C-alpha positions in Angstrom: 12.2 4.8 -27.6 14.7 2.1 -28.3 18.3 1.6 -27.3 21.0 -0.2 -29.3 23.3 -2.5 -27.3 26.4 -3.7 -29.1 27.2 -7.3 -28.6 30.0 -9.5 -29.9 27.8 -11.0 -32.6 25.0 -8.7 -33.2 23.1 -5.6 -32.1 20.0 -6.0 -30.0 17.2 -3.5 -29.8 15.5 -3.1 -26.5 12.3 -1.2 -25.9 12.0 1.0 -22.9 9.9 -1.6 -21.1 12.5 -4.3 -21.8 15.3 -2.1 -20.5 13.3 -1.6 -17.3 12.7 -5.3 -16.8 16.4 -6.0 -17.5 17.4 -3.5 -14.8 15.1 -5.2 -12.3 16.4 -8.7 -13.3 20.0 -7.7 -12.8 19.3 -6.0 -9.5 17.4 -9.0 -8.2 20.3 -11.4 -9.1 22.6 -9.8 -6.5 23.3 -11.4 -3.2 20.3 -12.3 -1.1 17.8 -12.1 -3.9 14.9 -12.5 -1.5 14.7 -12.3 2.3 13.3 -15.3 4.1 11.0 -15.6 7.1 13.2 -18.4 8.4 16.0 -15.8 8.9 13.7 -13.5 10.9 15.4 -12.0 14.0 13.1 -11.0 16.9 13.9 -8.5 19.6 10.9 -8.0 21.8 10.2 -5.0 24.1 10.7 -5.4 27.8 7.6 -5.7 29.8 7.9 -2.2 31.3 8.4 -0.8 27.8 5.0 -2.0 26.5 2.3 0.6 25.9 -1.1 0.7 27.5 -3.8 -0.6 25.1 -6.5 2.0 24.0 -10.2 1.7 24.7 -11.5 -0.8 22.1 -14.9 0.9 21.7 -13.5 4.3 21.0 -10.7 3.8 18.5 -9.8 6.6 16.0 -8.3 5.4 12.7 -4.6 5.4 12.5 -3.7 7.0 15.9 -2.7 3.9 18.0 0.2 1.6 17.1 1.5 -1.8 18.3 4.6 -2.2 20.4 6.6 -3.8 17.5 7.4 -3.3 13.8 9.0 -5.3 11.1 11.9 -4.0 9.0 13.9 -5.3 6.1 16.7 -3.3 4.4 17.9 -3.6 0.8 21.0 -2.5 -1.0 21.8 -2.8 -4.7 25.1 -4.6 -3.9 24.3 -6.5 -0.8 20.7 -7.4 -1.6 18.2 -8.0 1.2 19.1 -8.0 4.9 17.6 -10.4 7.3 14.1 -9.4 8.4 13.9 -7.9 11.9 11.0 -7.5 14.4 11.8 -5.0 17.1 10.3 -2.2 19.1 8.5 0.4 17.0 10.7 3.5 16.6 11.2 6.6 14.6 13.0 6.2 11.3 16.4 8.0 10.7 16.7 9.3 7.1 19.2 11.6 5.5 17.6 14.8 4.3 18.4 13.8 0.7 16.7 10.4 0.8 15.0 9.6 -2.4 11.6 9.1 -0.8 11.6 12.7 0.5 12.3 14.3 -2.9 11.0 12.1 -5.6 8.2 10.2 -3.8 9.8 6.8 -4.5 7.6 4.9 -2.2 4.4 2.8 -1.9 2.3 1.3 0.8 -0.5 -1.2 1.4 -3.5 -1.3 3.7 -4.6 -4.7 5.2 -6.6 -5.8 8.2 -6.6 -8.7 10.6 -9.8 -9.7 12.4 -10.4 -11.7 15.5 -13.3 -14.1 14.8 -16.1 -15.2 17.0 -14.0 -18.4 17.6 -11.1 -16.3 18.9 -8.9 -17.0 15.9 -7.2 -14.2 14.0 -7.5 -14.0 10.3 -5.9 -11.7 7.7 -8.2 -10.7 4.9 -6.8 -11.7 1.5 -3.1 -10.9 2.1 -2.1 -12.6 -1.1 -4.0 -9.9 -3.1 -2.3 -7.2 -1.1 1.1 -8.7 -1.9 0.3 -9.0 -5.6 -0.7 -5.4 -5.7 2.3 -4.3 -3.6 4.8 -6.1 -5.9 3.1 -4.4 -8.9 3.5 -1.0 -7.3 7.2 -1.8 -6.4 7.9 -2.6 -10.0 6.5 0.7 -11.2 8.3 2.6 -8.5 11.6 0.9 -9.4 11.9 -0.7 -6.0 13.4 -4.2 -5.6 11.3 -7.3 -5.9 10.5 -9.6 -2.9 8.7 -12.8 -2.2 5.2 -11.9 -1.0 4.6 -15.2 0.7 7.8 -14.7 2.8 6.6 -11.2 3.8 3.2 -12.7 4.8 5.0 -15.2 7.0 7.0 -12.4 8.7 3.7 -10.5 9.2 2.1 -13.5 10.9 4.9 -13.6 13.4 4.6 -9.8 14.0 0.9 -10.2 14.7 1.6 -13.2 17.0 4.0 -11.2 19.1 1.5 -8.3 19.5 -1.6 -10.6 19.6 -3.1 -8.6 22.5 -3.4 -5.6 20.2 -6.0 -7.4 18.0 -9.4 -6.1 19.2 -12.0 -8.5 20.6 -14.6 -9.8 18.1 -17.5 -8.1 19.9 -16.0 -4.6 19.4 -16.3 -4.7 15.7 -12.8 -3.2 15.5 -9.8 -4.7 13.7 -6.0 -4.6 13.5 -4.9 -2.3 10.7 -1.7 -3.4 8.9 0.4 -0.9 7.0 3.3 -2.3 4.9 5.4 0.5 3.5 8.3 0.5 1.0 10.6 3.5 0.5 13.7 4.5 -1.4 16.3 5.6 1.3 19.5 6.3 -0.7 21.1 9.6 0.5 21.6 11.2 -2.9 19.9 13.9 -5.0 19.2 13.2 -8.6 16.3 11.6 -10.3 17.3 7.9 -10.6 16.3 4.7 -8.8 17.3 4.5 -5.2 20.2 2.1 -4.5 19.0 1.6 -0.9 15.5 0.8 0.3 13.5 0.0 3.4 10.5 -2.3 3.6 8.7 -2.1 6.9 5.3 -2.9 8.5 3.5 -1.1 11.3 0.2 -2.2 12.9 -2.4 -0.7 15.1 -6.0 -1.3 16.3 -8.7 0.7 14.4 -12.4 1.3 14.5 -14.3 2.3 11.4 -12.6 4.6 8.9 -15.8 6.7 8.8 -17.3 8.1 11.9 -20.5 6.8 13.3 -21.8 3.3 14.1 -24.2 2.9 11.2 -23.9 3.4 7.4 -25.4 6.7 6.3 -25.8 8.2 2.9 -23.1 10.8 2.1 -22.8 13.7 -0.4 -20.1 13.6 -3.1 -18.4 16.4 -5.0 -17.9 15.8 -8.7 -15.8 18.3 -10.5 -14.6 17.4 -14.1 -11.8 19.9 -13.9 -9.9 17.6 -11.7 -8.7 14.0 -12.2 -7.2 11.5 -9.8 -5.5 9.4 -12.5 -4.8 9.2 -16.3 -3.9 6.5 -18.8 -0.3 5.4 -18.5 0.1 6.9 -15.0 0.1 5.3 -11.6 -3.5 5.5 -10.7 -3.7 1.7 -10.5 -0.7 1.6 -8.0 -0.9 2.3 -4.3 1.7 5.1 -4.1 1.5 8.1 -1.8 1.5 10.7 -4.5 -1.9 9.5 -5.6 -3.3 10.5 -2.3 -1.5 13.8 -1.5 -2.7 15.3 -4.8 -6.3 14.7 -3.8 -6.3 16.5 -0.4 -6.9 20.0 -1.7 -10.1 19.0 -3.5 -11.2 16.9 -0.5 -11.0 20.1 1.6 -13.1 21.9 -1.0 -15.7 19.1 -0.9 -15.9 19.4 2.9 -16.3 23.2 2.7 -19.3 22.6 0.4 -20.9 20.1 2.8 -19.8 17.0 1.0 -18.0 14.0 2.6 -16.1 12.7 -0.3 -15.0 13.4 -3.9 -16.4 11.4 -6.9 -13.5 11.3 -9.3 -14.4 11.6 -13.0 -12.4 11.1 -16.2 -12.7 12.0 -19.8 -15.1 14.2 -21.8 -17.9 11.7 -21.0 -17.3 12.0 -17.3 -16.6 8.4 -16.6 -16.9 7.3 -12.9 -13.6 6.0 -11.5 -13.3 6.2 -7.7 -14.8 7.8 -4.7 -12.3 9.3 -2.4 -9.7 6.5 -2.0 -12.2 3.7 -2.8 -13.5 1.6 -5.6 -17.2 2.1 -6.3 -20.2 0.2 -7.5 -23.6 1.3 -8.7 -26.9 -0.6 -8.2 -29.3 0.1 -11.0 -32.3 -1.1 -13.0 -31.4 -1.4 -16.7 -33.5 -0.8 -19.8 -34.9 -4.3 -19.6 -36.1 -3.8 -16.0 -33.3 -6.0 -14.7 -31.4 -5.3 -11.5 -27.7 -4.9 -12.0 -24.7 -4.2 -9.8 -21.9 -2.6 -11.9 -18.5 -1.3 -11.2 -16.0 0.5 -13.4 -13.5 -1.8 -15.0 -9.9 -1.8 -13.7 -8.3 -2.5 -17.1 -8.2 1.2 -17.9 -5.3 1.7 -15.4 -7.2 4.6 -13.8 -8.4 2.6 -10.8 -6.5 0.9 -7.9 -7.7 -2.7 -7.9 -9.5 -3.2 -4.6 -9.0 -6.4 -2.7 -12.7 -6.7 -2.0 -13.5 -7.1 -5.7 -14.7 -10.5 -6.7 
């Protein structure tokens, strides 16, 4: 679809994609185009408000959270606010907030590890930021500087450094950046208000058990996780909620995960919420390690891919 814009001298035809990019450009040119880590405000918890740490050797996934969180608000007229680190708290949203009705949101999953030398390292945060910015563009949420967000994250981890599990436990600090449309208004259009926040918490393995064990997969070609032109290659919540019913079916059948197929030829795409690879011996007797290509747009690009 094309739209005609009348100018003083000539008419300019814009494709739908160009219109989309123009909207993002105009929005980003407002005040405070990007937030900066140098403007970060920090309000730490009082000592008596800090929580008791969980047992490092018995950590469930996603049940424990640090004392602090990072928040940055955005408004279409005011731009980005100053980033703020403060005590973790419940969010207050109007019942008509865009995120609650039209799923205008995205998130990321990152980890920080304490090394044998005691130093804390975040695994490939630049790749998470690149993916997050791509998701934000598709979700029509405002642009931001990924490097500045990483710097804010480093300060958040430093404040809650005692929440990073010791090296010998094999546990890590899970980091969950989240970006939501918060405008209080019904109607399907881009939110004029947004909130970017990060929460963290110590985690053990996502899968139960201390050792890797073979698992059974349910493959049902009647269901697909993603399709061409969709958002399968973006990390948005709707990609996950729509898989839960089939995951329940898989568990009822004694399977641990779903192998997602696509097309009449049943192409392998993802397993559960993960990229996959296959080790095989080809027709020439050669050993190969193969993984489905991400250029199809059906697969979320994993940060562990080489």
